[in-house]
N, C-alpha and C positions, 0 to 999 in steps of 0.2 A: 371322478376323472383321474385315471392312472397317472397322467403326466403331472397334474397338480399335486397329487399325493406324493409322488416321487420327489418333486421339488421341495415340498414342505418337509418331508422326512430327511432329505439331504441337508436342508438348512438346520434342522434340529440336531442331527448328528454332528454337523460341523461346529455348531455353537457349543454343544456339550463337551466335545473333545478339545476345544480351543484352549481351555485353561486360562489362567491369568495372563493378560497381555503384557508383554514387556514394554518398557518405555521406548517410544519411537520419536524420531525427529520429524517435525512438521516444518515444511519449507514455505516461507512467505514469499509471494510473488507480487509483482506490481505492474501497472500500466498507466500511461498518460492519456487523458481524454479531454475533450473540450469542456472546460469548466470544472473539472474535478480530476483527482488522482485516485486510482483504485488499488487497494491491497487485498490479497486473498490469502487465506490460511485454512488448511483442512481442519474440520471439527475434530477435536481430540477424542479418541475412542473412550466410550463410557464416561464422558465428561461434558462440560458446558463451557460457557464463556460469558464475560460481562465487559462492557465498554463504558468508560466514564472519564471525567476530567482529572488530570493530575497537573503538576506544576506548569510546564510550558506547552502542554498539549493534551493528549488523551492516553489513557492506559488501557490496554487490552489484557485481561486476566483470564487464564485458563484454569479449569477445575477438572477433577477426575484423575485418571491415571497419569503418572508423571511423564510429561512429554516436553522435549526441548524444542526450541524454535530456531531454525536456520534462516538468518536474515542476509546471507552473503549475496543473494541475487536481487535484493530489493532495488539497488540503485543502478542496475545494469540497463534498465529501460526507462527510467525516469530521472529528471533533474531534482534539485533540492529546493525548487520554488515553493511547493506546498509542504512537502515532508522534508524537514531539515535534517532529522537524525532519528535513528531507531536505537533505543537503549534496551538492553536485556535486563529483566528483573527476575526475581525468584519464581514468580508464577506467570510470567508472560513477557510482554514488551511494553515500553512507553514510546509513543509516537510524538516526537517533538515537532511542533508546527513552525513553519517559516513564513506564514502568510496570515492574513485576516480571513480565516476560513473555519469551517466546522466539520464534524465527522457525523456520518450516518452509517449504521451497520445493520446487516441482516444476514440470514443464513439461506443459502441456496445450493442444492445439489451436493450436500456434504461439505460445503465451503463456507467459512466465515468471510463475508465481504465487507470491507470498510472503505467507504468513499469519503475522501477529503474534498469538500465542495467549497467553492469560493463564497465569500460573504459571511455575515454573522449567522448564528443558528436561529431558527424560527422560535417564536415564543413557546415556552413549555416543552422544548425539545427533550426527549427522554435520555439522551446521552450526555447532557450537560451536568448531571449530578456528579459531585466529586467522589472519587473512590477513597475508601478508608485505608489505613496503613496495613490492616491485616489481610489475609487471603480472602478475596471476595467470594461471595456465594454466587452460583450461576443465576441468570435472570429467571424470573418466575415465568415459566412457560406452561401452556396447556398440557396436561398429562397426555402421553401417548395412549393409543388404543390398548386396553387391558383385556385380553381374552379370558382372563381368569374370573372376571366379574360375573360371567354367565353361569359358572359352574360351582363357585364357592359360596355357600350360604352365608348371608350376613349374620353377624353375631346378634342375638336377641338379648332380652333382659337377663341379668344374672339371677339364677334361681337361688332362693334362700333355703336354709336347712342343711341337713347332712349331705355330704357328697357321696353319690352312688359310685360303686365300683364300675368302671367302664367294662362293657361286655363286647366280645368280638362281634363285628358286623360283617354281613355278607355284601353290604352295599359298597359303592365306590368310596375310595379313600381320597378325601380332599385336603389332606394335611399339607402343611407348608413344606416345599421341597426346593432346595437351592437351585438345582438344575432347571426345575420348571420356572422359577422366578427369573433366572437368566434368560431362558427361552422367551418368556413374556416380554422382557425388556428389549430383546433383540427383534422380536416380531413387531413390537410397537414402533421401534425405530424404522424398521423396513416399511411398515405401513405409512408412516409419516413422510418417508422419502419417495413413496410411489413405487417401490420395488415389488411389493405384493399388495393384494387388495383385500380389505376386510369386508366380508359378506355378513352384514348385520342381520339381514333377513333370514338367513339360514338358521340363526339361533332360535327361531320361534318353535322349531320342532324338537328342540332339545329337552324342554321341560318335561314333556310327556314321557319320553324315553327314560329320563332319570327317575321319574316317579315310579315307573314300572319296575326298574331295577333296584330301587332303594326301599328297604323296609319302612313302613309308615312311621315308626318311632324315630327314624333318623331324618325325616323330612321336616322342614319348617312349615308353618301353617300355610294354607292355600292363599291367604291374603298377602303372603310375601313370596312372589314367584321367583323361581331360580333364575329365570332369564328375563332381563329387562325388556320392556316393549320396544319395538323398533322406533327410531327417531321419527319425528313428524316429517312427512314427505317421502318416506321410504315404505315400500310395500313388502310385507313378509312373504317369502316364497317357501312353501312346504316342499321339502325334498327328502328323499330317503336318506337316512343317517348311516354313514359307514364309519370305519374305524377312526377317521380323522375329522369327521364333521364337527366335533365339538371344539376344534381349533378356530372355527369361523375364518379360515384362511382360504382365499381364492388365488389362482395363478393363471396367467395368460402366457402360453408358450408360442414359439414360432409357428407351430402347426396350427394353433388356434387362429393366429393372425392370417395365415394363408387361407383358412377356410372362411374368413370374414369377407364375404363377397361385397359388402357395402363399402369396404375400404375406409374405415375410420374417418368419419366426417367430423364430429365435434363442432365446437363453435369457436370463433376467434374473439379477440378482445373487444370487438364492437357488438358481439352477440350474434353475428351472422354465421351461417354454416360454412365450415371449411371445405374447400374443393376436394373431391375424392381423389385417391391416388391414381386412378385410371387416367386422369388428365395429365399426369406427369410420368407416365411409364415409358421413358425414352428407350429403354432396353428392348421393348417389344415393338418399336417402330421401324426396325430394320435388322439386318444381319451383318455380321462382320466380314462377309466375303462378297466380292464382286459388287462393290458399291456403285461403280459406274453403270453396270447393267441395270441395277435397281432404279437408279435415277432416270435412265433412258426409258425404261418401261413405264414409269409413272408419268413422265413428261409426255410420252406418246398418248397416254389415255387421258390427258388433262382436259381436252375439249370434247364435248359431247355433240349432240345433234345441233345443227345450225351454228356450229363453231362457238357455242356458248360454254364457258367453263363450268365444269361439274363441281359444285361446292365440296362434295365428299372427296373427290379426287384432288382438289386443291389442298384440302386439309391433309390428305395422305402424303402428298409430296412435301408439304411443309414439315410434317412430322419426320419424314425421312431425312430432310435437310438437318433438322435439329438432332436426330440420332447421330448424324455424321459430324456434328459440331459446326455446321454452316449457318451460324446465326444470321449473318447479313443476307444470305440468299433466301432464307425462310421469311425474313421480314420483308424483303422486296417483293416476294411472291404474294404474301398476304395483303400487302398494301396495294399492289397492282390489280390483283383479282380478289378483292375482299369477299369472302364467303359469309353468308348470313348464318352464323353459327355461334353458339355460346362458347365453343372451344377456341374460336379465333383470338379473343383477347388474351387467353391463357398462353397460346402459342406465341403471340407477339411478345408477351412478357418474358417468356423463356428465351426467345431469340435475342431480345435486348440484353439479357444477362449473360448469355453465352459469349457474346462479343462486347460486353458492356465495359464502361470506363472503370478505372481503378485509380483513386477511390470512387465509390459509387456516386452517381449524380445526386445533388442536393434535393432534386425533385422526387427521389425515391423510385420505387418500382411498383408494378401492378399488384405486388403481393405483400406490401408493407403491413397490412392489418393482420396477416396470417402468421406472424413470427412465433406465436404461441400455440399454433395448431400441432396436433400429434400425427400429422401425415406428411407426405412428401413435399407439400407446399412449404413447409417450414424451412427447408434447405434453401429454396429459391428466395424466400423472404429474408433470410439471413444474408444471402449473397448480395441483395439489392438494397438493404436498409442503409440510409444515409448516415444515421447515428445509432449504431447497434446498442450502445450502452444505455440509451434511453428508449429503446424499442419495446421494452417489457420483458417478461419472463420467456426464456427460450426453451423449447423442448429439444434438448440436445440429443436425446436418444432418437427422436424422430429425424433430426438432421443427419445423424450418423447412418440410420437405416436407409434414408433416401440416397445418400451419397454412395453407400455400398451397392445399391441397386443400379447405379449408372453403368453404362458400358465402360470398359477399361480406358479407352482413349479419352472419354469425357472426364473421367476421374483425374487423368493426368493433366487435362486442359484446365479445368476449373478448381481442382483440388488445392493448388497453392493459394489461390485467392480466397477460397473458403476458409482454409486453415488460418490464414493471416487475420481474418476477421476475429477469430477466437483468440489469437495471440494478442490482438489489440485489447481484448478484454482480460488479459492475463490468465486466460484459461488454457494453460499449456497441455493439460490432460486431453481435452477434446481435440486440440490441434494435433497432438501426437497420434490419437486414434484415427483421425482423418488421413494423416500421412501414411499410417500403416496400411490403409485401404488403397493407396495408389500402387498400381501394379508395377513391379520393377521392369526396367527396360535395359537394352544393351548399353545405351549411353544415357546418362542422366540429363534430362532437359535442364536448361538454365533456370527456369522458373522453379522446378523441383529442388535444384541445388540451392537456390536462394531460400526456399522454405526450410531446407535442412539447416542452413546456416542460421536462420532466425530462431529455429528451435534450439540449436546449441547455445545461442546467445541468451535465450530465455531461461535456459537451465544453468546459467552462470559459467559457461565455457567459451569465453571470447576467443581464445587461441584456436580452438577447433573451428569455430564459426569463421574466423579469418581465413583459415586454410581452405575451407570449402568454397567460400565466396571468391577467393583469389583464383582458384582453378576455374570457376564458372566465368569470371570476368575475362580471364585470358583466352577463353574459348571463342569470344566474339559472337556475333549473331544475335538473334532476338533474346532479350533477357539479360544481356551482358551489362547494360547500363544499371539495371536494378542490382545486379551482382556487385558492381563496383560501389554503389552506394552502401550496400550491406557490408562490404569489405571495410570501408572507412568507418562505418558505425561500430563494427566489431572491434577494430583496433583502438578507436577512441574509448570504448567502454572498458577495454582491458588495459588502458594506459600504455598502449604500445605506440611506438613511433610510426609515422606514415612515411614511407619512402618517397623521395622526390619524384620518381617516375610515376607513382600512383597519383600524386598531386597534379602532375601535368596531364595525365589521362582524365582526371576529374574535371579540370578546367575545360578541356576540349569537349567532353561528353555533356557537361552542363550547358555549353553554348549550343550544342546540337539539339538539346531538348528544351531550349528556352521557350517560355510561354505555356508549359505543361506542368501538371502537378509533380511529375518526376523531375522536371527541370528545376522547380523551386527547391525540391529536396536536395538535388545535387548542388545547387548554388549555395545553400546554407552549409552543406558539408565542405564545399570548396573554401568558404571563408574560415570555418573552424580549422580545417587542415592547414591553411596558411598561417593561422594564429599559432598552431602548435609548433610550427617551424620558426616562430619568432617574427614572421613577416606581418606585423600588425597593420601597417599602412595599406598593404595589399588586401588584407582581410577586411578592413573597414571600407575599402573601395568597392569590394563586392557587396557589402551592406548598402552602400550608397546607391549602387546600381539597382538593387532590389527596391529600395525606398522610393525610387523615382516612379515606380509603377504602383498605382493606388491599390490594385488587387493584391499585391504582395506587401502592403504596408504593415499589417500585423506581424508577418514573418520577419520583416526587417527590424521591427522593434524588439522582437524576441531575440533575434540574432545580435542586436546591439548589446543586450544584457549578457548574452553568452560570451561575446568577445570581451566585454569589460571585465567579466569574472576571470577569464583566462589571463587578461592583461594584469589584473591585480595579483594573481598567483605566480605567474611566470615571467611577466614583462620586466624589462630593465627599468631602473629609475628614470632614465631619459625618455624611454618610450611611454612610461606611465605619465610623466609630467607633460609630455607633448600632446597627449591625447585626452586625458581625463577631463581637463578644464574645457575642452571643446564639445564634450558630450553632456547630455542631460538625463540619460536613462538611469544613471546611478543615484540620483538625488531622491530624497524622501524614502530611503530604505526600500527601493523597488527591486534591487538585486536579490538573488537567493541569499539566505542567511550566511553561509560560509563565504560567499564572494563579497558581500558587503562588509563583513567583519574584517576580512583581509585587506580590503581597500581602505577602510578606516584606520587600521593599524599602520599601513604604509603612509597614509597622509599624516598621521600623528608623528611618525618617525621622521618625515620630511619637514616637519614644522608647520603644518597646515591644520591646526585644530578645528577651526571653523568649518573647513571643507570636510574634515573627518566627521564632524557632527552632522553635516548635511547628508552624508552617505548612510546615516542610520535613521530608523523610524523616528518620527517626531515624539512619539510616546512609547519608548521601548519597553516592552513587557518581558522579553526574554533576558535571562541573566547576563549572557555574554554581550548583548547589545547595550544593556544598562551600564555595564562596567566600562565599555569603550566610550559611551556618552559621558559618563562621569569623568573619565580622564580628559576628554576634550573640554568639558565645562571648567574643570580646574585650570586647564592650560589657558583659557580665555578669561580667567579671573571671575568665574561665576560660581563660587562655592555653594551659595544658597540653592541655585538650580540643580547643582550636582547632588545635594542632599535629597531633593525632591525626586530626582531620577532613581536614586539608589534606595528609596523607601520600599520596604517589602522584600529586599534581597539581603540574605544573611550569610552568604558564603565568605570565605576569608578575603578574597579580592575586594568584595564590596565593603567589608568592614575596614580594610586598610584605607580605601578611598574615602569612606565616611569619616574616619579619623583625620585624614589630611584636610578634608573640607572644613571640619570643625577647627583645626589649627588655623586655616586661612581666615576663619571668622573670628579668631581670637578666643575661642572657647577651649582653653587648654585643659581645664579640669574635665570637661566632657570628653575631650579627645583621649585623655589618659584612661578614662573609664572604658571607652570603646576599644582601645588597643588592648587593655588588660583583659577584658572579657573575651576577646578574640585570641588570646594567647600570644599577642605580638609584644613581648616584653621590651625588646630594643626600641620599638616605636613609642611605647608607653614612657620609658625613661627619657627619650628625646623630648616628648611633649612636656614632661614634668620640668626638665631643664629649661626649655624655652619659656615656660610660664613661671619659672621661679618657685615651683611647688617642691620645696626641698624634702618635705616628709615623703611625698610620693617618689621622689628621685632616690631617697635613701632606702626604700623598701627593696628587699631582695638584692641589695648591692653588696659587694664584697667589702672587707674591712678597709682596704686602701681607698676605694671609691667613697665609702662612707666618711672617711677622714677628709677627703677632698671636699665633699659636700659640706662638712662641718666648718672647714675653713672658709668656704665660699659663703656659707650662711652667716658666719660671724662678720664678714666684711661687707655683705650686700643685703639690702632690705628684701623682705619676702614680698613677692608680688602675687596678689590674688589668693592668699592663703594665710592662715594664722602663723604665728612665730613657731619656729622649730622647737620641739621639746628637747632641751639640752641633754636630758637624761638618756635620750635615745642615741646620742651621737658621742663619739669619743672626744676627749678634751683636746684643745689646741696645745701642742707641745712645742716649746722653743727649740731651735737647733741645738744639738749637743755642744757643750762647752761655751755656750754664749749666755751671758746674763746681762740683760739690759739694765743700764743704770738710769737714774732719773734724768730728766731733761736738763735739770739745772747743772749737771756735771760738765756740760760744755758742748759746743757745737760738734767737736770731733766725735764724741760718743753718739750724738744723734745721727750723724752721717753714717757711722759704722752700722747703727741699727737699721737705717734705711737700706743700706747695701745688703745686709743679711735678709731683710724682709723681701727685697726685690728678687734675690736668688731663690728664696723659698717659693715666691709666687710663680717664677718661671718654671721651677720644678713641678709645681702643682698643675700648671697649664699643660706642660709636656705630658704629664701622666694622664690628664683628662683627654687630650688629643689621642693618646695611645689607646685608651680604653674605649673612646667613642670616635673612631675615625670619620672624617667627613664623607659624604656620598661620592662615589666615583664619577658620577655625571655632573 
C-alpha cells in the first residue's frame, strides 16, 4: 500500500534525523472534579515515571531525558483543598496533600494522569509504597512491540573449540545498529499509543523469504523459526512481501477511512456495536444556502396519502432541522409525528444535545455508553455525559474528527460547550484543537470569546483571559453572563482586584439568573468578590441566602470555607473576631491547609490557643500543622500532648518546640540534649541555667561567662547534676586590693566584706543579664 509505505518511511527518516532530544519543559495542568482533583503531565520523551509515597504526600519521579516541570499553572483552576503544595525535586515533583485522600495514576494518550481522590487508599494500592532517596527506576511495564524479534535469530548454544574466521555472507545482515534500535523503540511506542498498527499476521510469510535469500549455513535450525507464531486468536494472512513488509507495520490513512463504507462500527464499553457514522452525518442533511426554501419543500411533502405522515419524510425534515441547529423544532416534530424507525431515537438524542442544558443533565444522554467508540457518536457522548471524568476512556481523535465534519455554524454553536468539557478534564490540547476547528467570523460570538478566555486561563495567562472576557461581557446579549463570570474568575486567579462596577454588575446578573446553574456560579463569585473588597458581612449574607435553599446547600458550605480562608488571610482583626466564632466550617481542620494554618496563627497571636487548636486536624500529620498544634498545646499548658503531636517531626521548628515542652515538664537535661543536637546553643545554655546544670552551661562559653558560672556554682547548690569539676572552671578571685580579715577582727571588717561581696554579686548579675538578655515578649 503506497500510502502506508510512505507513512512508515517518513516516520523512519524523521526518527533517524531527529538526533538526541534536548531537554524540554513539561507543563503540569490541573482540574477540579466531584470527588477528586486531576493533574496531568506529558510523558517525558524517551523516559518513564513512577509515583509513590513521600513525607506529606506523593512523589512523582521522571526518568529518561532531562526534562523540567513547569508548575506555574497548577493552582489557576483548583483550590488547595486536596493538593496543598507542589514542590520541585531533582527528578520530578512532590505533591503535598491537604486532605485525607489518596493518589491513583495512569497513562493515557501521552499524558501522565494523577487523580487525588477523597478517602483512604484501598487495600494493597500500588502507589502507597514509599519512594527511596535515590532516583527511582521507571515502573515495570510490559515491553512494547519489538519488530526485530521476527528477523533477528536468537542466540543458540555457544560452540566449543577453535573459533573460525568469519566469512563474508551474501545473506541479510542482522547486526545491531543504533539507528535500527531507535526506530524499533519509536515504532513500539507508536503502536502502544495507537498511532500505527502492528500486523502480526503478515509476519508469517517472512520466514520462507528469508530462508530463500539466506545461505543454509547462516540459518538456525528449522526447529527455531525466524518468525514467532501468531498469537492465539489471530489468523495469519499470507500477503506478498514488498520492501517494507518485514517491518510488520500497518497504517490507516484518511483515504482508507473514506473508502470504509461500513463506517467504523466497533463496540462500546458494554460490548454492544457502536452506531455507524451515517446516523450522525449532519453535514449531508442539508445545504448552506436557502434554508427557508429547503424547510418549506420538506414540510410540503410531509404528509402522504390520506394525510398520513410519511415516516421517511418526517425523518428527512428532522434531519434538516438538526443540520440547521434547530434542536427544539426537530424534537417537537419527532414527538408529535413519531416515526417507527431505528433512527428516531438517535435524532432525538442529537436534538436534545444541540439545545441541551449546560452542565449536562444528571440523567445523561442517549449516547452515554458510546463515549469510547471510534466513530462520530463519541462526540455526542462526550457532549452529554453527566460526569465525563468517570465516563471511561475517550477516543479523542474520534471526537475531533466528528467535530471537524460538522457544518461551520454548528461548530460555532456547540464547539464552546464541547471544548469546555475537555478543559474540565485539564485536557487543554484537545480543547485547543477543537477551538482551532471553529471557523472565524466577522464578530466573535460571546460563547467563543468565553472559550478563548478559558483557554488563556488554563494556560496560565489570567491577564489575557480577563481582557477577552471583559470585552465579551461589555457587549451584552446572549453569553454576556457567562463572560462576566469568567472575567471575575480570571481576575481572582491572577490576584487582580475586581472593580466596584464589575461587582455591581455581578450582583444584578446573579439575581437575574437565580435558580439556575449559572445563577449559583454567579452567586458564589458575588460573595468572593465582596470578600476581596473587605465586605465580609455582605459576602456572608450571600452565603446565607444560598444556604437557605437545600439544593444549593453543598455550594453554601464550600463557599463558607472559601470566605473563611479569605477572612483569615486578608480580614482585619475586628472582622475576624466578629465572624470566626459564629462559624463552624473552620473547626476540625476542614479548611484548606494554607487557610487553616493562617487562621490558627492569627488565633494564637490574638491569645486564643484553644480555638487555634480547634482549627487544626485532631491528629495533624503535616509538619506545619503539627508545629502550630504544638504551639497551641504549650500555650494551654499541655506539654505532654505537645510532645506526642511533635513525634516523628525533626525539623528545626519542631525541635525547638520539643525542647520547650521538655522544659515545661522539668526535664532540663533532656531539653539541653534536644537543643544541642538541633544546633540551638542559646536555648541549650538557657535550659542548663534553668536546671542548674553548670557543667552544661559552662560548655562552649567564653571566659567571662565561665567565671560567672564558677562564682554561681560556688554559691549555689547543683540541681539535677553532679558537682561541677573545679578543675574545669577558673578560680574565684577576690577584688583587687581587698584582703578579707578573719571574722574575729571585728564587726566593721565583716560589714566591709559584705559590701564588697554585694558589689561583686551585682556586677556578676549585670554581666549575666548582658550576656543572656530576657526574651523581648
